[in-house]
C-alpha positions in Angstrom: 22.1 -69.9 22.4 23.1 -66.2 21.9 23.8 -66.8 18.2 20.3 -68.4 17.7 18.6 -65.4 19.4 20.6 -63.0 17.3 19.7 -64.8 14.1 16.0 -64.8 15.1 16.1 -61.1 15.8 17.8 -60.4 12.4 15.1 -62.5 10.6 12.4 -60.6 12.3 14.0 -57.2 11.4 14.3 -58.3 7.8 10.6 -59.3 7.7 9.6 -56.0 9.2 11.7 -53.9 6.9 10.6 -55.9 3.9 7.0 -55.4 4.9 7.5 -51.7 5.4 9.3 -51.4 2.0 6.6 -53.3 0.3 4.0 -51.1 2.0 5.6 -47.9 0.8 6.1 -49.3 -2.7 2.4 -50.3 -2.8 1.4 -46.8 -1.6 3.5 -45.2 -4.3 2.1 -47.6 -6.9 -1.4 -46.8 -5.9 -0.7 -43.0 -6.0 0.8 -43.3 -9.4 -2.2 -45.3 -10.7 -4.6 -42.7 -9.3 -2.6 -39.8 -10.9 -2.6 -41.6 -14.3 -6.3 -42.2 -14.0 -6.9 -38.5 -13.3 -4.7 -37.1 -16.1 -6.1 -39.5 -18.7 -9.2 -37.2 -18.5 -7.1 -34.2 -19.5 -7.4 -31.8 -21.1 -10.6 -31.1 -19.3 -13.8 -30.3 -21.2 -14.4 -27.1 -19.3 -13.0 -25.1 -16.3 -15.4 -26.8 -13.9 -14.1 -30.3 -14.8 -10.5 -29.0 -14.7 -11.0 -27.8 -11.1 -12.7 -31.0 -10.1 -9.7 -33.0 -11.5 -7.2 -30.6 -9.8 -9.1 -31.1 -6.5 -8.4 -34.8 -6.8 -4.8 -34.2 -7.5 -4.4 -31.9 -4.6 -5.4 -34.8 -2.3 -2.3 -36.7 -3.6 0.2 -33.9 -2.9 3.1 -33.6 -2.5 3.6 -37.1 -4.1 1.2 -36.3 -6.9 3.1 -33.2 -8.0 6.5 -35.1 -7.9 5.1 -37.9 -10.0 3.7 -35.5 -12.6 7.1 -33.7 -12.8 8.8 -37.0 -13.4 6.4 -37.7 -16.3 7.6 -34.6 -18.1 9.5 -35.3 -21.3 11.4 -33.0 -23.6 8.9 -30.6 -25.3 9.5 -32.2 -28.7 7.9 -35.4 -27.3 4.1 -35.0 -27.3 3.6 -37.9 -24.9 3.7 -35.8 -21.7 0.9 -33.5 -22.7 -1.4 -34.9 -19.9 1.3 -34.3 -17.3 1.6 -30.7 -18.3 -2.1 -30.2 -18.2 -2.2 -31.8 -14.7 0.5 -29.4 -13.4 -1.2 -26.4 -15.0 -4.5 -27.4 -13.5 -2.9 -27.7 -10.1 -1.3 -24.3 -10.5 -4.6 -22.6 -11.4 -6.6 -24.4 -8.7 -4.2 -23.9 -5.8 -3.7 -20.2 -6.7 -7.3 -19.3 -5.9 -8.1 -17.2 -2.8 -8.5 -19.2 0.4 -6.3 -22.0 -0.8 -3.1 -20.8 0.8 -2.3 -24.0 2.6 -2.8 -26.2 -0.5 -0.8 -23.8 -2.5 2.1 -23.9 0.0 2.2 -27.7 -0.2 2.1 -27.6 -4.0 4.8 -24.9 -4.2 7.1 -27.0 -1.9 6.6 -30.0 -4.1 7.5 -27.9 -7.2 10.7 -26.8 -5.5 11.6 -30.4 -4.8 10.8 -31.4 -8.3 13.2 -28.8 -9.7 16.0 -30.6 -7.9 15.3 -33.8 -9.8 14.3 -32.7 -13.2 17.3 -32.4 -15.6 15.9 -31.1 -18.9 16.2 -27.3 -18.7 13.0 -26.7 -20.7 11.1 -28.8 -18.2 12.8 -26.9 -15.4 11.6 -23.7 -17.1 8.0 -25.1 -17.2 8.2 -25.9 -13.4 9.5 -22.4 -12.8 6.5 -20.9 -14.7 4.2 -22.8 -12.4 6.1 -21.4 -9.4 5.6 -17.9 -10.8 1.9 -18.2 -10.0 2.0 -20.6 -7.0 5.3 -19.7 -5.4 5.7 -17.9 -2.1 8.5 -16.6 0.1 9.9 -20.1 0.4 10.5 -20.2 -3.4 12.8 -17.1 -3.5 16.0 -18.8 -2.4 15.8 -21.9 -4.8 14.7 -19.7 -7.7 17.5 -17.2 -7.0 20.0 -20.0 -7.8 18.9 -19.9 -11.4 19.6 -16.2 -11.9 23.1 -17.1 -13.0 21.9 -19.7 -15.5 22.0 -18.3 -19.1 18.9 -20.2 -20.2 16.8 -20.2 -17.0 17.6 -16.7 -15.8 14.7 -15.0 -17.6 12.2 -17.6 -16.2 13.5 -17.3 -12.7 13.5 -13.5 -12.8 9.9 -13.3 -14.0 8.8 -15.7 -11.2 10.7 -13.7 -8.6 9.2 -10.4 -9.8 5.7 -12.0 -9.4 6.4 -13.3 -5.9 8.1 -9.9 -5.0 8.9 -10.4 -1.4 11.4 -8.2 0.4 14.2 -10.7 -0.2 13.8 -10.6 -4.0 15.6 -7.3 -4.4 18.6 -8.7 -2.4 18.6 -11.8 -4.6 18.8 -9.7 -7.8 21.5 -7.5 -6.3 23.6 -10.5 -5.3 23.2 -12.0 -8.7 24.4 -8.8 -10.4 27.8 -9.1 -8.7 28.5 -12.4 -10.6 26.2 -12.1 -13.6 27.2 -13.3 -17.0 26.7 -11.3 -20.2 23.5 -13.1 -21.1 21.8 -12.7 -17.7 22.9 -9.2 -16.9 20.3 -7.3 -18.9 17.6 -9.5 -17.4 18.8 -8.6 -13.9 19.1 -4.9 -14.7 15.5 -4.9 -16.0 14.3 -6.7 -12.9 16.0 -4.3 -10.6 14.4 -1.5 -12.5 10.9 -3.0 -12.1 11.7 -3.3 -8.4 12.5 0.4 -8.2 15.7 -0.6 -6.5 17.5 2.5 -5.4 20.2 0.3 -4.0 20.9 -0.9 -7.5 21.3 2.5 -9.1 25.1 2.7 -8.8 25.5 -0.9 -10.1 23.2 -0.2 -13.1 24.9 3.1 -13.9 28.1 1.2 -14.8 26.3 -0.3 -17.8 24.6 2.9 -19.0 27.5 3.4 -21.4 27.9 -0.3 -22.3 29.1 -1.2 -25.8 26.3 -3.8 -25.9 23.3 -2.0 -27.3 20.7 -4.1 -25.4 22.5 -3.9 -22.1 22.9 -0.1 -22.4 19.3 0.6 -23.4 18.0 -1.7 -20.6 20.2 0.1 -18.1 19.0 3.5 -19.2 15.3 2.4 -18.9 16.0 0.8 -15.5 17.6 4.0 -14.1 14.7 6.1 -15.4 12.1 3.8 -13.7 14.0 3.6 -10.4 14.1 7.4 -10.2 17.2 7.9 -8.0 18.5 11.5 -8.0 22.0 10.3 -8.7 21.0 9.2 -12.2 20.1 12.7 -13.4 23.4 13.5 -15.3 23.4 10.1 -17.0 19.9 10.3 -18.3 20.2 13.9 -19.3 23.3 13.1 -21.3 21.6 10.2 -23.0 19.0 12.7 -24.5 21.5 13.7 -27.1 23.1 10.3 -27.9 22.2 8.1 -30.9 20.1 8.7 -33.9 16.8 10.6 -33.9 14.8 7.6 -32.9 17.1 6.7 -30.0 17.3 10.3 -28.8 13.5 10.6 -28.7 13.4 7.3 -26.7 16.0 8.6 -24.3 14.1 11.9 -23.9 10.9 10.0 -23.1 12.8 8.0 -20.5 14.1 11.3 -19.0 10.5 12.4 -18.5 9.6 9.0 -17.0 12.5 9.6 -14.7 11.0 13.0 -13.8 7.6 11.3 -13.0 9.3 8.8 -10.8 11.1 11.6 -8.9 7.9 13.3 -8.3 6.2 10.1 -7.0 9.0 9.5 -4.5 9.1 13.1 -3.1 12.0 14.5 -5.1 9.7 17.1 -6.5 12.2 20.0 -6.8 14.4 18.0 -9.2 11.3 16.7 -11.1 10.0 20.2 -11.6 13.5 21.4 -12.7 13.8 18.7 -15.3 10.3 19.3 -16.8 10.8 23.0 -16.9 14.2 22.7 -18.6 13.0 20.3 -21.2 9.8 22.2 -22.0 11.7 25.4 -22.6 14.6 23.9 -24.5 14.2 24.4 -28.3 16.7 21.6 -28.9 14.0 19.1 -27.9 11.4 18.3 -30.5 7.9 19.8 -30.0 6.2 16.5 -29.0 8.8 16.0 -26.2 8.4 19.6 -25.0 4.7 19.1 -24.9 5.1 15.9 -23.0 7.4 17.7 -20.5 4.6 20.3 -19.9 2.1 17.4 -19.3 4.6 15.7 -16.9 5.1 19.0 -15.1 1.4 19.3 -14.6 1.2 15.8 -13.3 4.0 16.5 -10.8 2.4 19.8 -9.7 -1.0 18.1 -9.3 0.6 15.5 -7.1 2.1 18.3 -5.0 -1.2 20.0 -4.8 -3.0 16.8 -4.0 -0.5 16.1 -1.2 -1.3 19.5 0.2 -5.0 19.2 -0.1 -6.9 18.2 3.1 -9.6 15.6 3.4 -13.2 16.6 2.9 -14.5 19.0 5.4 -11.3 21.0 6.0 -10.7 24.6 5.2 -7.4 26.4 4.7 -6.1 28.8 7.3 -3.3 30.1 5.1 -3.7 31.3 1.5 0.0 30.9 0.6 0.3 34.6 -0.4 0.0 36.8 2.7 -1.0 36.8 6.3 -4.7 37.4 5.7 -6.6 35.8 8.6 -3.7 36.2 11.0 -2.5 38.8 13.4 1.0 39.5 14.8 1.2 40.1 18.5 3.8 41.7 20.7 3.5 38.6 22.8 0.2 37.2 23.8 -2.2 39.4 25.8 -0.5 40.4 29.0 3.0 39.9 27.6 5.5 42.8 27.2 8.1 41.3 24.9 8.4 42.6 21.3 7.2 40.5 18.4 9.4 38.4 16.2 9.4 38.8 12.5 6.7 36.9 10.4 6.8 36.9 6.6 5.5 34.9 3.7 8.1 33.6 1.3 7.4 31.2 -1.6 4.0 30.1 -0.2 5.5 29.5 3.3 5.0 31.3 6.6 8.5 32.1 7.9 9.2 33.2 11.5 12.5 34.5 12.9 13.4 36.2 16.2 13.6 39.9 16.6 17.2 41.3 16.6 17.0 41.6 20.4 16.5 37.9 20.6 12.9 38.2 21.7 10.0 36.0 20.6 6.5 36.7 19.3 3.2 35.2 18.2 1.1 34.9 15.0 -2.5 34.3 15.9 -5.7 33.5 13.9 -8.4 36.1 13.8 -11.0 33.4 14.1 -11.7 31.2 17.2 -12.2 27.5 17.3 -13.6 25.0 19.9 -13.3 21.3 18.9 -11.2 20.7 15.8 -8.7 18.7 13.8 -5.7 20.7 12.7 -3.3 19.7 9.8 0.0 21.6 9.1 3.5 21.1 8.0 6.6 22.6 9.7 10.3 22.8 9.0 12.5 24.0 11.8 16.1 25.0 11.8 18.3 23.9 14.7 18.3 25.4 17.3 14.8 26.8 17.5 12.0 26.7 20.1 8.5 27.2 18.7 5.0 25.7 19.2 1.3 25.6 18.3 -1.0 27.1 20.8 -4.6 25.9 21.0 -7.8 27.7 22.4 -5.9 30.9 23.2 -8.1 33.1 25.4 -8.2 36.9 25.8 -5.9 36.7 28.7 -3.4 34.4 26.9 -4.2 31.2 28.7 -4.0 28.2 26.3 -2.7 24.8 25.6 0.7 24.6 23.8 1.9 21.7 21.7 5.7 22.2 22.0 8.0 22.2 18.9 11.2 22.6 20.8 14.0 21.7 18.4 17.0 22.1 20.7 19.2 19.9 22.9 16.8 18.5 25.6 13.9 19.9 23.7 10.5 18.2 23.2 8.4 17.7 20.1 4.7 17.1 21.0 4.7 17.8 24.7 1.6 19.6 26.2 2.6 22.8 28.0 0.4 25.2 29.9 2.7 28.1 30.8 0.0 30.1 32.5 -1.2 27.3 34.7 0.8 24.2 35.4 3.8 24.1 33.1 4.2 20.7 31.4 1.2 18.5 31.9 2.3 15.9 29.4 5.9 15.2 28.5 6.8 13.6 25.1 10.5 12.8 25.3 10.4 10.4 22.3 8.6 12.8 19.9 11.9 14.3 18.6 12.9 10.8 17.4 10.2 11.0 14.7 11.1 14.6 13.6 12.9 14.7 10.3 15.9 17.0 10.3 16.1 19.6 7.5 12.8 18.3 6.0 9.1 19.1 6.1 7.3 17.4 8.9 3.6 16.7 9.0 1.6 17.4 12.2 -2.0 16.4 12.9 -3.5 17.7 16.1 -7.0 17.1 17.5 -8.5 19.1 20.4 -11.9 17.9 21.7 -14.2 18.4 24.7 -13.8 20.2 28.0 -11.6 19.3 29.8 -9.7 19.0 26.5 -8.6 15.8 25.0 -5.5 16.5 22.9 -3.8 14.1 20.5 -0.8 14.7 18.3 0.5 12.8 15.3 4.0 13.5 13.8 4.6 12.2 10.3 1.8 9.6 10.7 2.9 8.3 14.1 0.8 9.2 17.2 3.2 10.7 19.8 0.7 12.4 22.2 -2.6 11.3 23.7 -3.5 13.5 26.7 -6.8 13.9 28.5 -6.9 17.0 30.7 -8.6 17.1 34.0 -10.6 20.0 35.5 -7.5 20.9 37.4 -5.0 20.9 34.5 -7.3 22.8 32.2 -8.4 25.4 34.7 -8.6 28.9 33.3 -8.2 27.8 29.6 -11.4 28.6 27.6 -13.5 26.1 25.7 -13.0 28.2 22.6 -10.1 30.4 21.4 -7.7 31.3 18.6 -4.8 29.3 17.2 -1.3 30.6 17.6 2.1 30.0 16.1 5.0 30.9 18.4 8.6 32.2 18.2 10.1 31.6 21.6 12.8 33.9 22.9 16.2 32.2 22.8 19.9 32.7 23.1 22.7 33.7 20.8 22.3 32.2 17.2 18.5 31.9 17.4 18.1 35.1 15.2 19.8 33.2 12.4 17.4 30.2 12.7 13.9 30.0 11.1 10.7 28.2 11.6 8.4 27.6 8.6 4.8 26.6 8.4 2.7 25.7 5.3 -0.4 23.7 4.3 -2.4 24.7 7.4 -6.0 23.3 7.4 -8.7 22.9 10.0 -11.9 20.9 10.4 -14.5 21.5 13.1 -15.3 18.4 15.1 -19.0 17.9 15.8 -20.5 15.4 18.3 -20.4 11.9 16.9 -23.4 11.2 14.7 -26.0 8.6 15.5 -24.8 5.4 13.7 -26.8 2.9 11.6 -29.6 5.4 11.3 -30.6 7.0 8.0 -30.6 10.8 7.7 -33.7 12.5 6.4 -32.0 13.3 3.2 -31.0 9.6 2.7 -34.5 8.5 3.3 -35.8 11.0 0.8 -33.3 9.8 -1.7 -34.4 6.2 -1.4 -31.6 4.7 0.8 -32.3 1.8 3.1 -30.1 0.3 5.8 -28.2 -3.0 5.2 -27.2 -3.5 8.8 -29.5 -2.8 11.8 -26.7 -2.3 14.3 -28.0 -5.1 16.6 -27.6 -8.4 14.8 -26.9 -10.0 11.4 -30.5 -10.1 10.2 -30.5 -10.0 6.4 -27.0 -11.6 6.2 -26.1 -15.2 5.5 -22.9 -17.2 5.1 -20.2 -17.7 7.7 -22.0 -15.5 10.3 -19.9 -17.1 13.1 -16.9 -15.3 11.6 -18.5 -11.9 12.3 -20.0 -10.2 15.3 -22.0 -7.2 16.4 -21.1 -5.0 19.4 -22.1 -1.4 20.3 -23.6 -0.9 16.8 -20.5 -2.1 15.0 -20.3 -5.0 12.6 -16.8 -6.6 12.9 -14.9 -9.5 11.4 -13.3 -11.7 14.0 -9.5 -12.0 13.9 -8.3 -15.3 12.7 -11.3 -16.1 10.6 -11.1 -16.0 6.8 -14.7 -16.4 5.7 -17.4 -14.5 4.1 -20.9 -13.1 4.8 -23.4 -12.1 2.1 -26.7 -10.2 1.9 -29.7 -12.5 1.5 -30.9 -10.3 -1.2 -29.3 -9.8 -4.7 -28.5 -6.4 -6.1 -27.8 -5.3 -9.7 -27.3 -1.5 -9.9 -26.9 0.4 -6.7 -25.2 3.1 -4.6 -23.7 1.5 -1.5 -22.4 3.6 1.4 -20.5 2.4 4.5 -17.8 3.3 7.0 -14.9 1.1 8.0 -12.0 1.2 10.4 -8.8 -0.7 9.9 -6.1 -2.1 12.2 -2.5 -2.3 11.2 -2.1 -4.8 8.3 -5.9 -5.3 7.9 -7.0 -7.2 4.8 -10.7 -7.8 3.9 -12.8 -7.3 0.8 -16.1 -6.1 -0.5 -17.8 -8.6 -2.9 -20.4 -7.2 -5.3 -22.6 -9.0 -7.8 -21.3 -12.3 -6.5 -22.9 -15.7 -6.0 -22.7 -17.5 -2.6 -20.3 -20.1 -3.9 -16.8 -19.6 -5.3 -14.1 -17.0 -5.0 -15.9 -13.6 -5.1 -12.8 -12.0 -6.8 -13.5 -14.2 -9.9 -17.1 -15.5 -9.8 -18.2 -11.9 -9.0 -16.2 -8.8 -8.3 -14.0 -7.9 -5.2 -13.1 -4.4 -4.1 -10.1 -4.5 -1.8 -10.3 -3.4 1.8 -6.7 -3.0 2.9 -4.3 -1.1 5.1 -2.2 0.3 2.3 0.4 1.6 4.7 1.4 -1.8 6.1 5.1 -2.7 5.4 4.1 -6.2 4.4 2.0 -4.8 1.6 4.6 -2.5 0.2 5.3 -4.6 -2.9 1.8 -5.6 -4.0 0.6 -5.2 -7.5 -1.3 -2.0 -8.2 -4.6 -3.8 -8.5 -4.3 -5.2 -4.9 -4.4 -2.0 -2.9 -7.5 -0.6 -1.2 -10.5 0.1 -3.4 -9.1 -1.7 -6.4 -11.3 -4.0 -8.4 -9.1 -7.0 -7.6 -7.0 -8.1 -10.6 -8.8 -5.7 -13.0 -8.6 -2.0 -12.1 -6.1 -0.3 -9.7 -7.3 2.4 -7.3 -5.6 5.7 -6.5 -3.7 5.6 -3.3 -3.2 8.2 -0.6 -6.8 8.8 0.5 -7.2 6.4 3.4 -7.3 8.0 6.9 -4.7 6.9 9.4 -5.2 3.4 10.8 -7.7 3.4 13.7 -9.9 6.1 12.2 -13.2 5.7 10.4 -13.2 5.9 6.6 -16.2 6.7 4.5 -16.7 4.8 1.2 -19.3 5.0 -1.5 -19.5 2.4 -4.3 -21.6 3.0 -7.3 -22.4 0.1 -9.6 -24.2 1.2 -12.7 -24.1 -1.4 -15.5 -20.4 -1.9 -16.3 -19.5 1.5 -14.8 -18.0 1.1 -11.3 -17.1 4.1 -9.1 -15.4 4.0 -5.7 -15.3 7.2 -3.7 -13.1 7.2 -0.6 -13.4 10.0 1.9 -14.7 12.3 -0.8 -12.3 11.4 -3.5 -12.9 9.1 -6.5 -10.2 6.4 -6.4 -11.8 4.2 -9.0 -13.9 5.4 -12.0 -13.9 2.7 -14.6 -15.8 0.7 -17.2 -15.0 -2.9 -16.3 -16.0 -4.2 -19.8 -13.5 -1.7 -21.4 -10.9 -2.4 -18.7 -11.0 -6.2 -19.4 -11.5 -6.3 -23.1 -7.8 -7.1 -23.8 -7.4 -9.3 -20.7 -7.3 -8.5 -17.0 -4.3 -7.0 -15.2 -3.6 -10.2 -13.3 -3.8 -12.3 -16.4 -6.5 -14.5 -14.9 -10.0 -15.2 -16.0 -12.8 -13.4 -14.1 -15.9 -15.2 -15.4 -18.2 -13.2 -13.0 -16.8 -9.8 -13.7 -19.7 -8.8 -15.9 -22.5 -10.4 -13.8 -25.6 -8.3 -14.0 -26.6 -9.0 -10.4 -25.5 -10.9 -7.3 -25.0 -10.6 -3.5 -23.0 -8.1 -1.6 -20.5 -9.5 0.9 -17.7 -8.9 3.2 -14.8 -11.2 2.4 -12.7 -12.1 5.5 -9.0 -12.7 5.2 -8.3 -13.5 8.9 -8.0 -9.9 10.1 -10.1 -7.7 12.4 -12.0 -4.9 10.8 -15.0 -2.8 11.8 -18.0 -1.6 9.7 -20.9 0.7 10.4 -23.5 2.8 8.7 -24.2 0.4 5.8 -26.9 1.7 3.5 -27.9 1.1 -0.1 -30.0 2.7 -2.8 -31.0 0.6 -5.8 -30.8 2.3 -9.1 
């Protein structure tokens, strides 16, 4: 009886498994038939049909992609043309904005297909698709091909396009076991990644007997801009024939530019000065060195320049506008020594070890103060705010000693410390210049302090803690009396700027001047009247238009605009990504069917390796914007966009970060290598393009030209 039951169960299992197998086989057969029917229509007649066919293929993924990959034949066989068109269409279609989920499935299928395809040229074709569709998940499988003599170049180009943080590590690891053919490719890639960690590895090949390896190494070292490469690149300037020497000299100036861009300005200036004054260099190189020197100097000056509305409190030459005190009013101690050296205010203690003060002759009430300081250890100094005639004031401590505090709020004439900041010293850079930003508003005073971009203090006084301190007073720099050895230490200050803070303006209301100039409001501050699209993805509160977190959709003006001046303010959160669409239709990706200007937190670590045309203000894929002009995250930025024919200007906080003719910029192809059919639209809607992040907007107004 048991044997009969066992046989019956076995037969049932066979029937079930056979049915399942037939079901799966039937599904695969149906999928293959559908794929064949779609690719028979390829190549498509136009881009619209191509995208329609690709949309049908997407529904079949990942199986559809794997089937197409299996259909690939050696390139000498023309019978797989349709399969290649199908994969290319999928790559283009899934790489569009807003299709991240589809693209991830497609990329995963390409990775699986790479494991099964044997022909290396077909592998190369699949890697080329991953170059556009790949994401972080593709880095590890692509890295395996960096040691392959034939596929290394394809894999390297794909990885450099994906450009996640792990790509640099993959190149560095591959360098340790690279073969002769792959090595120059890896060296070049590390140079494009600006990999300072690779400088020592690459330096080993700067004197290689292989010409291509040596030249690639020299270029990579120049592009990386690590200070350790200076003797190698300087020596190369006199090696080779005249053509090679000029090339190496040009690379040396590229190296100087990279040094200046990464903060090694002293060495950059030194190189440019030496080259420009050296008669052994040809005239054109000496001239180029002078131009590079100007570029580095302008960068230094730009870094020192404040945002619009600030004025300088220190002229860099003398102490005009400042007064030295033998202590603050009521103090008996002798003054310390204050001098100006090389554009820097320098303070040291008097020989007796006593302190002193340097005070502005002008008084201030509500303000934003910017300055840089460099403090020897040990030293106790500070910045005093609203100093009154009797010396009562607020002090922001700069106590660079054991158990000292950077950023604490001290009121020595009233309550001592009213706000401790024990962690501030963690953000202070030893033996380097540190940037301070201080705001003082209201009465009782609200004092905030930022150190090197990080907010370390946010203190709201009460009537009790601010008692006796005036609403308006001078600013003061301090030398605190200290112990033995302090007279050998120094405190330095430079780039001191101040901006008065006025009461917050009424928002979403035109000024009289704007009315006279023909501006009208685009946002009424109450609701989304005049806007259409995914209005559920946006909200209005307290006069602010905001994009809801987690939504990735767009809203557009009902009206179309051609030539205009658009002004608005925006406030970012850490990592915010949004976009401003102009001259765009309602349907399609605004970055391509119209034009997208990036709205992005450039300072976010996750955006550190973007392409230049992806940062804030850039015309996406077409024109890169200058960086360094966004206010700190959490503050309002002011932006003006002028669209006048093909001329596009973007002004951010008073500085032009884009000034370009889009027709000229795209005449030889766009920077991202993609088609932008709507780039030259004469008119279209204005829209905010959500990317799933919270962002706030206000004061939207427009003037039609």
